[in-house]
C-alpha positions in Angstrom: 0.0 0.0 0.0 1.1 3.5 -0.6 1.7 5.7 2.5 2.3 9.4 2.8 4.6 10.2 5.7 7.3 12.5 6.9 10.8 11.1 7.2 12.4 11.8 10.6 15.5 9.5 10.7 17.2 6.9 8.6 19.7 4.7 10.4 21.7 1.7 9.2 21.2 -1.6 11.1 22.1 -5.3 10.8 19.9 -8.3 11.3 21.0 -11.2 13.5 21.8 -13.1 10.3 24.2 -10.4 9.2 21.9 -8.7 6.6 22.2 -5.0 6.3 19.1 -2.9 6.4 17.9 0.5 7.6 15.5 1.6 10.3 13.3 4.5 9.2 11.5 6.6 11.8 8.5 8.4 10.2 5.4 10.2 11.1 3.6 6.8 10.7 5.9 5.0 13.1 9.1 2.9 12.7 9.6 0.9 9.6 12.4 -1.0 8.0 14.0 -0.8 4.5 16.2 -3.5 3.0 16.8 -1.7 -0.4 19.8 0.6 -0.3 18.6 2.7 -3.1 15.2 3.3 -1.4 16.9 4.0 2.0 19.2 6.5 0.3 16.3 8.3 -1.4 14.4 8.5 2.0 17.6 9.8 3.8 17.9 12.6 1.1 14.3 13.7 1.9 14.6 13.7 5.7 12.1 16.2 7.2 9.9 16.1 4.1 6.6 14.5 3.2 7.1 11.5 0.9 5.0 8.8 -0.6 6.4 5.3 -0.4 5.2 1.8 -0.9 5.0 -0.1 2.4 4.4 -3.8 2.8 3.1 -5.1 6.1 3.7 -8.5 7.5 2.4 -9.1 11.0 3.8 -6.2 13.2 6.5 -5.3 10.7 6.3 -2.6 8.1 8.9 -2.6 5.3 9.4 0.3 2.9 9.9 -1.3 -0.5 9.7 1.6 -3.0 10.2 5.4 -2.9 7.5 7.0 -5.0 8.3 10.7 -4.5 7.9 13.9 -2.7 4.3 14.7 -1.8 4.7 18.5 -2.1 5.1 18.0 -5.8 1.8 16.2 -6.1 -0.6 18.2 -3.8 -2.0 21.6 -4.7 -3.8 23.2 -1.8 -6.9 25.0 -3.0 -7.8 28.2 -1.1 -11.5 28.0 0.1 -13.9 30.5 -1.4 -15.5 33.2 0.7 -18.8 31.3 0.5 -17.2 28.1 1.8 -15.6 30.0 4.7 -18.9 31.7 5.5 -20.7 28.3 5.5 -18.0 26.7 7.7 -18.3 29.6 10.2 -22.1 29.3 10.2 -21.9 25.6 11.0 -19.4 26.2 13.7 -21.5 28.8 15.3 -24.6 26.6 15.1 -22.7 23.8 16.8 -21.6 26.1 19.6 -25.0 27.7 20.0 -26.9 24.4 20.0 -24.7 23.0 22.7 -25.4 26.1 24.9 -29.2 26.1 24.2 -31.6 24.2 26.2 -34.7 24.8 24.1 -35.5 25.4 20.4 -36.7 29.0 21.2 -33.5 29.7 23.0 -31.5 28.4 20.0 -33.6 30.6 17.6 -32.9 33.7 19.7 -29.2 33.0 19.8 -29.0 32.3 16.1 -30.8 35.6 15.4 -28.4 37.5 17.6 -25.5 35.8 16.0 -26.7 36.6 12.5 -27.2 40.3 13.4 -23.7 40.4 14.9 -22.2 38.7 11.8 -24.0 41.1 9.4 -22.7 44.2 11.4 -19.1 42.8 11.4 -19.3 41.9 7.7 -20.7 45.4 6.9 -18.0 47.1 8.9 -15.3 45.3 6.9 -16.5 46.6 3.5 
C-alpha cells in the first residue's frame, strides 16, 4: 500500500543473520527498509513528506519503494468566501446548539449571531 509520511530518521542496522538494512523513523511510526537505493532516497528527503510503498507482515512494516515527494503532487486550493462563511455558520450553530436548552433559546441565539455577523461583515466593507 502507498503511504504518505514525513521522514524523521534513517539509520543503518544489521539483522541477527548479518543482513544490512535501515530503520526508518517516520510520522507513521518505525519501519524497515532493505533496499539501499530506497533508503538513500528516503535519507535525502529527511524532514519532508514523501510517498512510499509499504508492505506489512504481522507487526512489521517494510518500505519497498520510494515514489516521490508529496509536495510536488498536492496543490492546496484556497477555500472561497462562501465556503468560509458556510463553515463559520456551521461552527456557530454547533456552539449555539450546545449552549441552548430549548428550540426557542436556540432561535434567539441564532438571530443574535446573524445580526452580529452582518454588522461585522458590513464594517469590513
